[in-house]
C-alpha positions in Angstrom: 34.6 144.0 -142.0 37.4 142.5 -139.9 36.5 141.8 -136.3 39.7 143.4 -134.8 41.7 146.5 -135.6 45.0 148.1 -134.7 44.9 151.9 -134.3 48.2 154.0 -134.3 47.9 157.5 -132.9 44.8 156.5 -131.0 45.0 159.4 -128.5 45.2 162.0 -131.3 42.3 164.2 -132.4 41.0 161.7 -135.0 41.2 158.8 -132.5 38.7 160.5 -130.3 36.0 159.8 -132.8 37.3 156.6 -134.4 37.6 154.4 -131.4 33.9 154.6 -130.3 32.9 153.9 -133.9 35.0 150.7 -134.1 33.8 149.5 -130.7 30.1 150.3 -131.5 30.4 148.0 -134.6 31.7 145.1 -132.4 35.4 145.3 -133.2 38.2 144.4 -130.8 40.6 147.3 -130.8 44.2 147.6 -129.9 44.9 151.3 -129.4 48.6 152.3 -129.8 50.0 155.3 -128.0 53.6 156.4 -127.4 52.7 157.9 -124.1 51.2 156.4 -120.9 48.4 153.9 -121.5 45.1 154.9 -119.9 42.8 152.6 -118.1 39.9 151.5 -120.3 36.5 150.4 -118.9 35.6 148.9 -122.3 36.3 145.2 -122.5 37.0 145.2 -126.2 39.5 148.1 -126.0 43.2 147.4 -125.1 45.8 150.1 -124.9 49.4 149.4 -125.8 52.4 151.7 -125.6 54.7 151.8 -128.6 56.9 154.4 -130.3 56.9 154.2 -134.1 60.3 155.7 -134.1 61.8 153.5 -131.4 63.7 150.3 -131.6 61.2 148.0 -129.8 59.6 145.1 -131.7 56.5 146.2 -133.6 53.1 145.3 -132.3 51.6 142.1 -133.6 49.7 143.0 -136.8 45.9 142.9 -137.3 44.2 142.5 -140.7 42.8 146.1 -140.4 45.1 148.9 -139.4 44.5 152.6 -139.1 47.3 155.2 -139.0 46.2 158.4 -137.5 49.6 159.8 -136.8 52.8 160.6 -138.7 53.0 158.7 -142.0 56.8 158.3 -141.9 56.6 156.4 -138.6 53.8 154.3 -139.8 55.7 153.3 -143.0 58.6 152.4 -140.8 56.3 149.9 -139.0 54.7 148.7 -142.2 58.0 147.8 -143.8 59.3 145.8 -140.9 56.2 144.0 -139.5 56.6 140.3 -140.3 53.1 139.6 -141.7 51.4 142.4 -143.7 47.8 143.5 -142.8 45.1 143.2 -145.4 43.7 146.7 -145.1 45.3 150.0 -144.2 43.7 153.4 -143.8 46.2 156.2 -143.3 46.4 160.0 -143.1 48.5 162.3 -145.1 48.2 166.1 -145.4 47.2 168.8 -147.8 50.4 170.5 -146.8 52.0 168.4 -149.5 50.3 170.9 -151.9 49.8 174.1 -149.8 53.5 174.3 -148.8 55.0 173.2 -152.1 55.7 176.8 -153.3 56.3 178.4 -149.8 58.9 181.1 -149.5 60.2 179.1 -146.5 62.7 176.5 -147.6 61.8 174.3 -144.6 58.2 174.2 -145.7 59.1 173.4 -149.3 61.2 170.5 -148.0 58.3 169.3 -145.8 55.9 169.3 -148.8 58.4 167.2 -150.8 58.8 164.7 -148.0 55.0 164.4 -147.6 54.5 163.8 -151.3 57.3 161.2 -151.2 55.7 159.4 -148.3 52.4 159.1 -150.1 54.2 157.5 -153.1 56.1 155.2 -150.8 52.9 154.1 -149.1 51.4 153.1 -152.4 54.6 151.3 -153.4 55.0 149.4 -150.1 51.4 148.3 -150.1 51.6 147.1 -153.7 54.7 145.1 -152.9 53.1 143.5 -149.8 49.6 142.9 -151.2 47.9 145.5 -148.9 44.8 147.4 -149.9 45.2 151.0 -148.8 43.4 154.3 -148.6 44.9 157.7 -147.8 43.0 160.7 -146.6 44.4 164.3 -146.8 42.5 166.6 -144.5 42.6 170.4 -144.6 42.7 172.4 -141.4 41.5 170.1 -138.6 39.6 171.3 -135.5 37.0 170.1 -133.1 38.6 168.3 -130.1 41.1 170.8 -128.7 44.2 169.0 -130.0 45.0 170.9 -133.2 47.8 173.4 -133.5 45.8 176.0 -135.4 42.4 177.1 -134.2 42.9 175.8 -130.7 46.2 177.7 -130.5 44.3 180.8 -131.6 41.6 180.2 -129.0 44.2 179.6 -126.2 46.1 182.8 -127.0 42.9 184.9 -127.3 41.6 183.6 -123.9 44.9 184.4 -122.2 45.2 188.0 -123.5 41.5 188.9 -124.1 42.3 189.6 -127.8 43.8 188.2 -130.9 45.9 190.1 -133.4 45.3 189.1 -137.0 47.0 190.5 -140.1 44.7 192.6 -142.3 45.7 190.5 -145.3 44.4 187.3 -143.8 41.7 186.9 -146.4 42.7 183.6 -148.0 40.0 180.9 -148.2 39.9 178.0 -145.8 37.9 174.8 -145.4 38.2 173.7 -141.7 37.2 170.1 -141.2 35.9 168.6 -137.9 38.0 165.7 -136.5 34.8 163.6 -136.0 34.0 163.9 -139.7 37.5 162.6 -140.5 36.9 159.8 -138.1 33.7 158.9 -139.9 35.4 159.1 -143.3 38.3 157.0 -142.0 35.9 154.3 -140.8 34.0 154.3 -144.0 37.2 154.0 -146.0 37.8 150.6 -144.4 34.3 149.4 -145.5 33.8 150.5 -149.1 35.5 148.9 -152.1 35.5 152.2 -154.0 38.1 153.5 -151.6 40.6 150.7 -152.3 44.1 152.0 -153.4 43.0 155.6 -153.6 44.0 158.9 -152.0 41.4 161.6 -151.2 41.5 165.2 -150.3 39.0 165.7 -147.4 38.1 169.4 -146.8 35.5 170.7 -144.5 31.9 171.4 -145.5 32.3 175.2 -145.8 34.7 177.5 -147.6 35.2 180.8 -145.8 37.9 183.5 -145.4 40.6 183.1 -142.9 39.5 186.2 -141.0 35.9 185.0 -140.8 37.1 181.6 -139.5 39.0 183.4 -136.7 36.1 185.7 -136.0 33.7 182.8 -135.5 36.2 181.0 -133.3 36.6 184.1 -131.0 32.8 184.7 -131.0 32.1 181.3 -129.4 34.4 181.8 -126.5 33.1 183.1 -123.1 33.7 186.0 -122.8 34.5 186.5 -126.5 38.0 188.0 -127.0 38.4 191.0 -129.2 39.7 190.6 -132.8 42.4 193.2 -133.5 43.4 193.7 -137.1 46.9 194.9 -137.6 49.1 195.6 -140.7 50.9 192.5 -142.1 54.2 194.1 -141.4 53.5 194.5 -137.7 52.5 190.8 -137.3 55.6 189.8 -139.3 57.8 191.6 -136.8 55.9 190.1 -133.8 56.2 186.6 -135.1 59.9 187.0 -135.8 60.4 188.4 -132.3 58.5 185.4 -130.8 60.7 182.9 -132.7 63.9 184.6 -131.5 62.8 184.0 -127.9 61.9 180.4 -128.6 58.1 180.8 -129.0 56.0 179.9 -132.0 58.9 178.3 -133.7 56.8 176.8 -136.4 55.4 180.2 -137.4 57.9 180.9 -140.2 57.6 183.4 -143.0 55.5 181.0 -145.0 52.6 181.4 -142.5 51.9 185.0 -143.4 52.2 184.1 -147.1 49.5 181.5 -146.7 47.1 183.9 -144.8 46.6 185.7 -148.1 46.4 182.5 -150.2 43.3 180.4 -151.0 43.9 176.8 -149.7 40.8 175.1 -151.3 40.4 171.5 -152.2 37.8 169.5 -154.0 36.3 166.8 -151.7 33.6 165.6 -154.1 35.3 162.3 -154.8 35.5 161.5 -151.0 31.9 162.4 -150.5 30.8 160.2 -153.4 32.8 157.2 -152.4 32.7 157.4 -148.6 29.2 158.9 -148.2 30.4 161.3 -145.5 29.3 164.9 -146.0 31.4 167.2 -143.7 29.7 169.7 -141.6 29.9 173.5 -142.0 32.1 175.5 -139.6 30.0 176.2 -136.5 32.5 176.3 -133.7 31.6 175.9 -130.0 33.9 176.8 -127.0 34.3 173.1 -126.0 35.9 172.3 -129.4 39.0 174.1 -128.2 39.4 172.3 -124.8 41.2 169.0 -125.1 40.2 167.9 -121.5 36.6 167.8 -122.6 37.4 165.1 -125.1 40.1 163.1 -123.3 37.6 160.8 -121.5 35.9 160.0 -124.9 39.1 158.8 -126.4 40.6 156.9 -123.4 37.4 155.1 -122.5 36.1 155.1 -126.0 32.6 156.1 -124.7 30.3 157.8 -127.1 
């Protein structure tokens, strides 16, 4: 493995688990963030501020590069950096599949753009002689930075209850951010992962309402789960969007609550050797502050 690595999106939810792994294996790490750079007590970890969508000169490349953030911004960097890295591990999204047939035109457009970005990644890497691996996670949770279960936990804590549509019975496979970090690290090591894309679901398939029930049950005190007709929740979400809240909760959200979003992760388990954990939530998994110190100082 290379002795140094460049990590984009290092302060995101996957970076929390990836940075300590890289440092524990003796790598020097340049961690890229578009926000303020934190102080790091680790001598092999250097933070650097850079906006993938800005106009500043790109960071000097390393042979090994991880992209934990938006794929479009990373491709913008990859296409203009003077010397290409040898190895790239990047993240896409299963939304390229799950939102392809959404009733919401904006979501269908997003799915098309995600699929196009994956194709573009393979093309750019082939043109520049870069070995690549792409991971597509399902619903990510675990370090309080996701916009799904953490949002549910936050709302439920605030109001003491959470309203869920009765039709929310579609199957889900929540995947812990640390399992994705482990898979990401392994993808840089194993030759079987070269020039391949993998779906990476969590280790358990369960109904959406059961996933929410377990999330609420781990909070202290546990908020109440209130089941409401789908039509009531549809009206509530539309009202919230009109006043500028939950703008990303379009009509496609309710459609997917009834849909099974299930992916086969057997290829990833076989090649990467990472078996994702079942969904056993704990309250601290939905509090970002608990994990901030892990990421910034990269302490295990």
